[in-house]
C-alpha positions in Angstrom: 173.0 51.9 90.4 174.2 48.3 90.8 176.3 46.8 88.0 174.1 44.6 85.7 175.3 41.0 85.3 176.8 39.8 82.0 175.8 36.2 83.0 173.9 34.5 85.8 176.5 34.2 88.5 175.8 33.5 92.2 175.0 37.1 93.0 172.5 37.3 90.1 170.8 34.1 91.2 170.5 35.6 94.7 169.0 38.8 93.3 166.6 36.8 91.0 165.3 34.8 94.0 164.8 38.0 96.0 163.0 39.8 93.2 160.8 36.7 92.4 159.8 36.5 96.0 158.9 40.2 96.0 156.9 39.8 92.8 154.9 36.8 94.0 154.3 38.7 97.3 152.7 41.5 95.4 150.7 39.3 93.1 149.9 36.4 95.5 146.3 37.5 96.3 145.5 38.0 92.6 146.9 34.7 91.6 145.0 33.0 94.4 141.8 34.6 93.1 142.1 33.2 89.6 143.1 29.7 90.7 140.5 27.4 89.1 142.5 24.5 87.8 143.1 21.7 88.7 141.4 22.5 92.0 139.8 25.9 92.6 141.1 26.1 96.2 142.4 29.7 95.9 146.0 29.0 97.0 148.2 28.8 93.9 149.7 32.3 94.5 150.4 31.4 98.1 151.9 28.0 97.2 154.2 29.6 94.6 155.3 32.3 97.1 156.1 29.7 99.8 158.1 27.6 97.2 160.2 30.6 96.1 160.6 31.7 99.8 162.2 28.3 100.5 164.4 28.6 97.4 165.5 32.1 98.4 166.3 31.0 102.0 168.5 28.2 100.7 170.5 30.6 98.5 170.9 33.0 101.4 172.2 30.1 103.5 174.9 29.5 100.9 175.9 33.1 101.0 175.9 33.1 104.8 178.4 30.2 104.8 180.7 32.5 102.7 180.4 35.6 104.9 184.0 35.4 106.0 185.4 34.7 102.5 186.6 37.3 100.0 184.6 35.9 97.1 181.0 35.0 96.5 179.8 31.4 96.3 180.3 29.5 93.1 177.4 29.8 90.6 176.9 26.0 90.8 176.4 26.1 94.6 173.9 29.0 94.3 171.7 27.4 91.6 171.8 24.0 93.2 170.7 25.5 96.6 167.9 27.3 94.8 166.7 24.1 93.3 167.0 22.1 96.5 165.3 24.8 98.5 162.4 24.9 96.1 162.2 21.1 96.2 161.9 20.8 99.9 159.6 23.8 100.3 157.3 23.1 97.3 153.6 23.6 97.9 150.7 22.5 95.9 150.5 21.4 92.3 152.0 24.6 90.8 154.7 24.9 93.5 155.8 21.4 92.8 156.0 22.0 89.1 157.9 25.3 89.7 160.4 23.4 91.8 161.0 21.0 88.9 161.4 23.9 86.5 164.1 25.4 88.8 165.8 22.1 89.1 165.8 21.7 85.3 167.4 25.1 85.0 169.9 24.5 87.7 171.3 21.4 86.0 172.4 23.5 83.1 173.2 26.8 84.8 175.6 25.0 87.1 177.9 24.7 84.1 177.6 28.4 83.0 175.2 31.3 83.1 175.7 33.0 79.7 173.0 33.3 77.0 173.7 29.9 75.4 173.4 28.1 78.7 170.3 30.0 79.7 168.6 28.9 76.4 169.5 25.3 77.2 168.3 25.8 80.8 164.9 27.0 79.8 164.4 24.1 77.4 165.7 21.6 80.1 163.3 23.1 82.6 160.3 22.9 80.3 161.1 19.3 79.4 161.8 18.2 83.0 158.5 19.7 84.3 156.5 18.1 81.5 158.1 14.7 82.3 157.3 15.1 86.0 153.5 15.4 85.4 151.7 12.1 84.9 149.2 13.5 82.4 150.3 16.9 81.0 147.5 19.3 80.0 147.9 22.2 77.6 146.9 25.7 78.7 148.7 25.3 82.0 152.1 26.4 83.4 153.7 23.6 81.3 152.6 25.4 78.1 153.8 28.7 79.4 157.2 27.2 80.2 157.5 25.5 76.8 156.6 28.7 75.0 159.1 30.7 77.0 161.8 28.3 76.0 160.8 28.3 72.4 160.8 32.2 72.3 164.3 32.2 73.7 165.8 30.1 70.9 168.2 31.7 68.5 171.9 32.7 68.3 171.9 36.1 69.9 174.8 36.1 72.5 173.2 38.8 74.6 171.8 37.5 77.9 169.3 40.4 78.2 167.9 39.6 74.8 167.4 35.9 75.7 165.7 36.7 79.1 163.4 39.3 77.6 162.4 37.0 74.7 161.6 34.2 77.2 159.5 36.6 79.3 157.6 37.9 76.3 157.0 34.4 75.0 155.6 33.4 78.4 153.3 36.4 78.5 151.9 35.6 75.1 151.4 31.9 76.0 149.7 32.9 79.2 147.2 35.1 77.3 146.2 32.1 75.2 145.6 29.6 78.0 141.9 30.3 78.2 141.6 29.2 74.6 143.4 25.9 75.4 141.8 24.9 78.6 138.0 25.2 78.7 137.7 25.6 82.5 139.8 28.8 82.2 137.7 30.1 79.3 134.4 29.5 81.3 135.8 31.3 84.3 137.3 34.1 82.1 140.8 33.9 83.6 144.3 32.9 82.6 146.1 30.0 84.2 147.2 30.8 87.8 150.3 28.7 87.7 151.3 30.2 84.4 150.8 33.7 85.7 153.1 32.8 88.6 155.8 31.6 86.2 155.5 34.9 84.3 156.1 36.8 87.6 159.2 34.6 88.2 160.6 35.3 84.7 159.8 39.0 85.1 162.0 39.0 88.1 164.8 37.4 86.0 164.3 40.2 83.4 164.7 42.8 86.2 167.8 41.1 87.5 169.6 41.3 84.2 168.3 44.5 82.8 167.8 46.6 85.9 164.2 47.4 84.9 160.9 45.8 86.0 159.1 44.5 82.9 155.5 45.3 81.8 153.1 43.4 84.1 150.3 41.1 82.9 149.8 38.7 80.0 150.0 39.6 76.3 147.3 39.1 73.7 147.7 36.5 71.0 148.7 39.2 68.6 151.6 40.1 70.9 150.3 43.4 72.2 150.0 44.1 75.8 146.6 43.2 77.3 144.2 46.2 77.4 143.7 47.8 80.8 140.2 47.3 82.3 137.6 50.0 81.9 134.6 50.7 84.1 131.2 50.6 82.4 127.7 51.2 83.5 126.9 49.3 86.7 130.5 49.1 87.7 131.3 45.9 85.8 134.8 45.5 84.3 135.8 44.6 80.8 139.4 43.7 79.9 141.3 41.9 77.2 143.2 39.1 78.9 142.1 36.4 76.4 143.7 36.9 73.0 142.1 40.3 72.5 138.5 39.0 73.2 136.7 41.1 75.8 135.6 39.0 78.8 133.2 40.6 81.2 134.3 40.7 84.8 138.0 40.2 84.2 140.6 42.7 85.0 144.1 43.1 83.5 146.4 40.2 84.4 143.5 37.7 84.5 142.0 38.6 87.8 138.2 38.2 87.9 136.2 41.1 89.2 134.4 38.5 91.4 136.8 35.7 92.2 135.5 32.2 91.6 134.0 30.4 94.5 136.5 28.2 96.4 136.2 24.5 96.2 137.1 21.6 93.9 136.3 22.2 90.2 136.3 19.6 87.5 139.9 18.5 87.2 139.1 16.2 84.2 136.9 19.0 82.7 133.9 16.7 82.5 131.9 18.4 85.3 132.6 15.6 87.8 133.9 16.3 91.2 137.6 15.6 91.7 139.3 13.5 94.4 138.7 14.3 98.1 142.3 14.7 99.3 145.6 16.4 98.3 148.6 14.4 99.5 152.1 15.9 99.5 155.3 14.5 101.0 159.0 14.5 100.6 160.4 11.1 99.9 163.9 9.5 100.3 164.0 6.7 97.7 166.0 5.2 94.8 165.0 6.0 91.2 163.7 2.5 90.5 161.4 2.7 93.5 160.0 6.0 92.4 159.2 4.6 88.9 156.9 2.0 90.6 155.5 4.7 92.9 154.4 6.8 90.0 152.5 3.8 88.5 150.7 3.1 91.8 149.8 6.7 92.6 148.6 7.3 89.0 146.1 4.5 89.5 144.9 6.0 92.8 144.1 9.5 91.7 145.0 12.5 89.4 147.1 15.7 89.4 150.2 13.5 90.0 153.5 15.3 90.0 156.7 13.7 91.2 159.8 15.8 91.0 163.4 15.6 92.3 166.2 13.1 91.9 169.5 12.0 93.6 167.5 10.2 96.3 165.2 13.0 97.3 161.8 13.5 95.7 158.7 15.7 96.2 155.4 13.9 95.7 152.1 15.6 95.0 148.8 13.8 94.1 145.0 14.2 94.5 143.3 11.0 95.7 140.2 9.7 97.5 142.3 7.3 99.7 145.0 9.4 101.4 146.2 6.5 103.5 146.9 4.4 100.4 148.9 7.3 98.9 151.1 7.6 102.0 151.4 3.8 102.2 152.7 3.8 98.6 155.4 6.2 99.7 156.3 4.0 102.7 156.8 1.1 100.4 159.0 3.2 98.0 161.2 4.7 100.7 161.0 7.1 103.7 158.3 9.7 103.3 158.3 12.7 105.6 156.8 16.2 105.9 153.5 14.6 105.0 150.6 17.1 104.4 147.1 15.9 103.7 144.4 18.5 102.7 140.7 17.5 102.5 138.7 19.0 99.7 135.2 18.8 101.4 132.6 18.9 98.7 128.9 19.0 98.3 127.4 19.4 94.9 130.8 20.6 93.6 131.1 23.4 96.2 133.5 23.7 99.0 132.0 23.2 102.5 134.1 24.8 105.2 132.7 24.0 108.5 134.9 25.5 111.1 134.7 24.9 114.8 134.7 27.9 117.1 138.4 28.9 117.6 140.1 28.1 120.8 141.0 31.0 123.1 144.7 30.2 123.1 147.2 27.8 121.5 151.0 27.3 121.4 152.9 26.8 118.2 156.4 25.3 118.6 159.2 24.5 116.2 160.9 21.2 117.1 164.1 19.6 115.7 162.8 16.0 115.4 159.8 13.7 115.4 160.3 12.6 119.0 159.9 16.1 120.4 157.0 16.7 118.0 155.1 13.9 119.7 155.9 15.2 123.2 154.8 18.7 122.4 151.6 17.5 120.6 150.7 15.5 123.7 151.1 18.8 125.7 148.5 20.4 123.4 150.9 22.4 121.1 150.8 22.6 117.3 154.2 21.6 116.0 156.4 22.4 113.0 159.4 20.1 112.4 162.7 21.7 111.5 164.6 18.9 109.9 168.4 19.0 109.5 169.3 21.6 106.9 165.6 22.4 106.3 164.5 25.3 108.5 160.8 26.2 108.2 159.9 29.3 106.2 157.7 32.0 107.5 154.8 30.7 105.4 155.0 27.3 107.2 154.8 29.0 110.5 151.8 31.0 109.4 150.1 27.8 108.3 150.8 26.3 111.7 149.3 29.3 113.4 146.2 29.0 111.2 146.1 25.2 112.0 146.1 26.0 115.7 142.8 27.8 115.1 142.9 30.0 118.2 142.3 33.7 119.0 145.6 33.9 120.8 148.9 32.1 119.9 152.2 31.9 121.6 155.0 31.1 119.1 158.2 29.3 120.2 160.8 29.3 117.4 163.4 27.4 119.4 166.2 28.6 117.2 168.0 32.0 117.2 168.4 31.7 113.4 164.5 31.6 113.1 164.0 34.9 115.0 163.3 37.0 111.9 161.3 34.2 110.2 159.1 33.8 113.3 158.7 37.6 113.6 157.5 37.8 110.0 155.0 34.9 110.6 153.7 36.6 113.7 153.2 39.8 111.9 151.3 38.1 109.0 149.1 36.3 111.5 148.3 39.5 113.3 147.0 41.0 110.0 144.6 38.0 110.0 143.2 38.9 113.4 145.2 36.5 115.6 146.9 37.9 118.7 150.4 36.5 118.5 153.2 36.7 121.1 156.7 35.6 120.1 158.7 34.1 122.9 162.3 34.3 121.6 163.4 30.7 122.6 166.8 29.8 121.1 166.8 26.1 121.7 164.3 23.2 121.9 165.0 22.7 125.6 163.9 26.3 126.3 160.7 25.6 124.4 160.1 22.5 126.5 160.6 24.6 129.7 158.2 27.3 128.4 155.6 24.8 127.4 155.8 23.2 130.9 154.6 26.3 132.6 151.9 27.2 129.9 148.5 27.7 131.5 145.7 28.6 128.9 143.3 29.6 131.6 145.2 32.6 132.9 145.6 35.9 131.2 147.4 36.0 127.9 150.1 38.5 129.0 150.6 36.7 132.3 151.0 33.4 130.5 153.5 34.9 128.0 155.6 36.4 130.8 155.7 33.1 132.7 156.7 31.2 129.6 159.4 33.8 128.7 160.8 33.6 132.2 160.9 29.8 132.2 162.7 29.8 128.8 165.1 32.5 129.9 166.0 30.6 133.1 167.0 27.6 131.0 170.6 27.4 129.8 171.1 25.3 126.7 173.8 23.2 125.0 174.2 20.8 122.2 176.8 18.5 120.8 177.8 18.7 117.2 180.4 17.0 114.9 182.9 19.4 113.3 182.7 19.3 109.5 186.1 20.9 108.9 189.1 22.5 110.7 188.2 25.9 112.1 188.9 28.4 114.8 186.5 28.4 117.8 186.3 30.1 121.2 187.6 26.9 122.7 190.6 26.6 120.3 191.2 25.0 116.9 189.0 22.0 116.1 189.6 19.3 113.4 187.0 17.6 111.1 185.3 14.9 113.1 185.9 16.4 116.6 182.9 16.5 118.9 182.0 20.1 119.8 180.1 21.1 122.9 178.2 24.4 122.4 176.9 26.2 125.4 174.4 29.0 124.8 175.4 28.9 121.1 179.2 29.2 121.5 181.8 26.4 121.3 183.0 25.7 124.8 184.4 22.2 124.7 186.3 20.3 122.0 186.3 16.5 122.5 187.0 13.3 120.8 183.9 11.4 121.7 180.3 12.1 122.7 180.2 10.7 126.3 183.3 12.5 127.5 182.3 15.8 125.8 178.8 15.5 127.2 180.1 15.0 130.8 182.4 18.0 130.4 179.6 20.2 129.1 177.3 19.2 132.0 179.9 19.9 134.6 180.5 23.4 133.2 176.8 24.2 133.1 176.0 22.8 136.5 179.0 24.7 138.0 176.7 27.8 137.9 173.9 25.8 139.7 170.7 24.2 138.5 167.8 22.1 139.7 166.8 20.1 136.6 168.8 18.7 133.6 167.0 17.9 130.4 168.6 15.5 127.9 167.2 15.1 124.4 168.9 12.2 122.5 169.2 11.9 118.7 167.8 8.7 117.1 171.2 7.0 116.8 172.3 7.7 120.4 172.0 4.6 122.7 170.0 4.7 125.9 173.2 3.7 127.7 174.5 7.2 127.2 171.5 8.7 128.9 171.9 6.3 131.8 175.6 7.2 132.2 174.9 10.9 132.1 172.1 10.6 134.7 174.5 8.7 136.9 177.2 11.4 136.4 174.8 14.1 137.4 173.6 12.2 140.4 177.1 11.6 141.7 178.2 15.2 141.4 174.9 17.0 142.2 172.6 15.2 144.5 169.8 17.8 144.4 169.6 17.9 140.6 166.9 15.9 138.8 167.3 14.6 135.3 164.7 14.0 132.6 165.4 12.3 129.3 163.5 12.5 126.0 164.0 10.9 122.6 164.3 13.6 119.9 164.2 11.3 116.9 165.9 12.4 113.6 167.5 15.7 114.7 170.7 17.5 113.7 172.5 17.2 117.1 173.2 13.9 118.7 172.4 15.4 122.1 170.6 18.5 123.4 171.1 19.6 127.0 169.1 22.0 129.1 169.8 23.1 132.7 167.1 25.0 134.7 
C-alpha cells in the first residue's frame, strides 16, 4: 500500500489529478445528463473531464522533465502546472470556473501543502471563482465551492480531517442546490458543475486517506442521499433534494430520463438564452481585461473570465459571436477561439446534421500557417501551440467535427502517440472507423496529406499515406534552454540545435549555418524534395538562401517553402 501523504506535495498533486480524471471519467455521462443550467447542452461532465485532463497532462509534463533527477518536482511547480493546464484546456462554463478554482488553490498551495494552507487554498479558490463570474448565482458550483471552504474552517492540524470536512460540506451543499435554483428544482436534479466539483474533491479525499469516499450528494440533514428504489411501472424515486422524494431522479442527481438537450432559461424567466457560446484564450494586460469584462457583459450572459499574469480564458454566451471575438482582439491576442451555436426553436435544440462524408483527415499542426494549408487541402485541423499539446478530448472533438464515417488521424508528434491512440479508440466506440498514421513531425503529415485520395479504398489510402510519411525524414531547429549533454556533444544555453529524426545531430551558433549543415547531412542519404516550414519570426531571406544552397549542391532536388506561423521551432525540414 502506498504511503499516504502528510501534506500536498508534488507527488500528491499528481495523484490527485490522476484520480480526479478517473472519477470524472466514470461520472461524465451522468453529469452530462443532469446539465440543465445555464444551458442544457448536455456537456458539463465532458467539459470538466477535458479540463482536468489538460491539468493532469501539464503535471505529468513537469514530472517528465525531472525523470533523470533524484528528487520529485517542487510542490510549487506541480500546482502551478496543474492550474496552467486547467486554464489552457478549460471547456465550457463549468470547466472555466473549475480552472479558476484550481488557480486559486495553486496560489496558496505553492507556499505549503499542510492543513492550514489547504484551508486558505479552499477559501481562496471559492473567492477567486466567484469574482471571475460576472453575475454569480446561488445553487451552482460557486455555492458548492464556498460551502466546502466553510466546512473546512477550524484549527485541526490533520490534513485528512480538513479534506474530508471540505468534501462532506460540498456534498451537503450539492444536495441543497435544487432548493436554491428553480431550474434545478423543476428538472429534479442537482447542479451538474457542483457535482463535478464534488467528484474532484472526492479524488482529493482518496489521495490523502487512501480510500474512495461515499459517492453522491448528501441531504440537507447531513445524511447520505437515499438509494433509488423501483416502484410500479418502473419509475424511480430517490432523495437527492434535501430528503424530499423527486420522481424520476436516481441517486447522485441523475434523472431517469435525462432532460432534452438544448438551451434552457439561463435567466430563469422562461426566455431563450443567447445563440452562441464563445470561448478563447487571450494574451492581454490586466487593465485591458477589465475593459473587456465590461464590454462582454453588455453583449451577453454567462460571462466568466479567469486567469492572470498575461494569460486569460474567456467564456461568454452571446447573440453576436463576431462582436465577442472583436472585443478580444481589441483587448489583446485571442487564440484557440471556439464558437458553438445553440440552434433553438421554441426553446428546443434543433440539430440538423448533414449526411456524414465518407472519409476525412484530422491533422495536428504546430502553427496557424500550416493549419490554413491543411484546411485548404480538406483536412480538419487541431493546432498544437508551443507548450500546449492537445488532449485526447480535443482530438475526439476534431474527429466529430470532421463528420465522416472514416477518419485518418495524423498526430505529427511522437509525444502525441498515446493521446492520439486514446482519441481514436474513443471515436471507434462512437461508430467512426479511425486509422492512426503514426506521423512524428508536421512535414510527415504534409507528405501523407499530399497523397490522400478519398475516392480509393480506405485501407489502400491509409497504406499510401503511411508510406509517404515513412519515406519523409524530418528535422527541426531548436534553441537550447540550458547546458546539457546531447548525442552531438555538450550544448550551452542559447546554442542552435539541429535535431534529425528526433535526435540532436548538430550544435551551431546561428540558424542559417545550422540549417545548412542539417540539410547537407539529410541529403547525403539522397532525396527528391525538401520541405521547409518557417516560423513566424524567420525572414524570407533564410528560405531563399537555403533554396539556393540545395540547388547548388543537389541539382535534382526540388524545394518547397511554407509559412508555419506561431510555432515552437524556427524551422522545420522534411526530405522525401
